[in-house]
N, C-alpha and C positions, 0 to 999 in steps of 0.2 A: 793618268797624274793631274794631279790637281793643279789649278793655275791661279797663283796669288798676283794681286797687286801693290806692289809693292811703295809707298811714298815716303821718303825720307832724304831730307835736305843735305843731310851730314855727309860727305863724298866717301868718306871712308868708312863709316857705320854701314852707309848703302850700299856698296862694293861688299862689304864683309856679310852682310843680310843675304844678297844675292847670292851671293857662292854658296853663302851656309845650307840655304833654303833648295838652290839647283842639287849641291851633292845628297842631299836629303830627301832627294827625288821629286818637288817642288817644281812646276814652270813658271820662271820669277819674271814679272816685267818690273822693272825698276824706273820710278820718275823723281824729279827732285822739287817739283811745287804742284798747289793745288788744281790749279788750270788743267797742265798736263795730265794729272792722274784724271780728272773729270772726262776729258777728252778720250784715255785710252778706257775706261770704266763704258762710254757709249758705245766706241767703236769694237769693242772685244768683250765674249762674256767671260766673268772669274768665277772663281769658285771662293774665293776668299780675298777680302781686304785686310793688309795691315798698314794706317795709317800714323805717321805721328802726326803731330798737332801745329806748332808756330812751325809753317812751313810758308814760303813767298805764294805770292799773289791771293793765295783760296787756302784759309784755313782749314786743317784738317774736323774741325769741327762745322763749319758751313759746308764743306764738302759733302760729309756725311749728311748732313740735313737736307740738304740738295738733290742725292742721290733718293733717301730715303720716301722723300716726296714725291719722287718722279716714281716711287713705286718700285726701286731697286732693291730686294729684300736679300742681296747677298751678303753672308757674314761679315761681320766687320772686328778686328782687335786694335784699338790703339795703342802705341806706343809712346809716350813723352816724358819727359823730365818732370814733366808737372804732377805735382804729388800729392795737390792739395785734395781735399775732400769734393770742395766746388768744382774741382776740374772735373775729377771722376765725375759727379753727380751730371756733369754737362754732357760729358762723353757717352753715359749710358743713354741721357735722353735724348740725343743727336740720333741714335739708334744702334750703337755699339752692345756687341754682345760681350765683350772683355775688356781689360783694360790695365796694361802693362805700365811699372813705373821705370823709369831707366834712371841705375843704369842694372838691367835685369841678368838674370842667367840664362845662358842658350838652351840650355836643355828644358829649363823650364817654359821658355818661348816655343819650342819644338812641341814639347808636350800639351801646349794650349792650342797650336794650330792645329795637332793631329787632333786636338779631340772637338775643332770645329770641322774637320773635311773627313769622317772616319765614313762618315754616311755617304759620302760621294761613288763609295764603289758600288752602292745600290740604287744611285740613278740612271735615268738612261739618255742621253745626247742623240740627236737627232740634228745637224749643222748647229744651230747655235742655239737651238732649243731644247731645254732642259726639263725632264720630268721625273718625279718624284712619285715613284711607288707605294711608298709607305703612305701618305698623305693625299697624293692624285694632284699635287701643287706642280703649274707650268709656267717656268720664263720663256722669255725670248729677249736676247740684249741683255740680260739681268732685269726686266722687267716681270711683275708677275702680270699673266696673260687668264683671265676669267672664262672659262670656258664655259660655265655653268654645268650641273651633275650630269646630264645626259651625254654631251661632248665630252666631258671627260672621260665616262665610262668607252664610248667610241674610240676617243684619241689612245686612252688605255690599250686597248685590241690591235690596233693600227701599229703604234710606237713598239709594241712588244713582238711583232711579227712582221717585220718589216721585210717588205720584196714579197710577202706572200700574200695572196687573196684571201679573206677572211669571207666565208660564207654570207651573201645576205640576210637569211633567217636567224642567224648568231647574228649579227647587229641590229635587225627590226626586235629582238627579246628585248634590246636595251632599251626600249622608248615605250611612253607613256599611252603614244598610239602606235602601235604599230604600222604605219603605212610604207608604201613604197616613196611617196611625194615626201613624209615627213623625216622620211631616210635622206633621201634627194638633196633638202633643208638643210641639216645637220651637217651633211656631210660639206656642202656649199661652204655654210658657215665657218666651219672649221678652216676649209681651203683661205677663206678670206682673212678670218683672225690670225693663224701662222702662217702663212703664204707659203703650204708645203703642194705636195705633188701626190693627188690621190688618183689612181686612175678608175674608173667605173667596167670592171669587166661583165659586159651586160651576159645577164642570164645565171651570173656567179654570185659576184658580190663585188666587194672594193679593194684596193692595193695601197701603202703607202710605199711610194717608188723607192728603192734604195738609193743614197747619195753616190 
């Protein structure tokens, strides 16, 4: 189930959208001001942001810009009564993938949301970590994590086989310098970067423990 953070200060529209999204299978957190949205984005990983622009405390533009500066790459759609080209340009410059003008057609909104979330079925989750097998991108708390080519390959094996021990010889094949010491180094760095529990099964290999 995709998780959506909805920022909308209009109580009637906000409640209606939350109900609509929930009925269509989306787990939806609704907040009414930009600072509350920033707190929610920091505390919980979301799959999509649906932001109004003219909201209290922190505008949708400033909020998304701040999230992008913090390397949060969660897809975002602006919904706004601002219909001019300058506002749309500013929205895309802030990092939005889409911009929908109010009033909008509900079916069109759902189509755009589904277009942004359809690939989530192929993503792998491990707690607050999201791994995209298609491009090898890793994020935690909605922030991108650069593992590098070798550790990404190691993590791919581990996360696609959670709870199973990966033979050390299979992991060594991923290294430029296939030594036990080099493998231990990369495993240690993975644990530090992602805060995950990787068990060394002596004489056999390594296992990413089930949550």
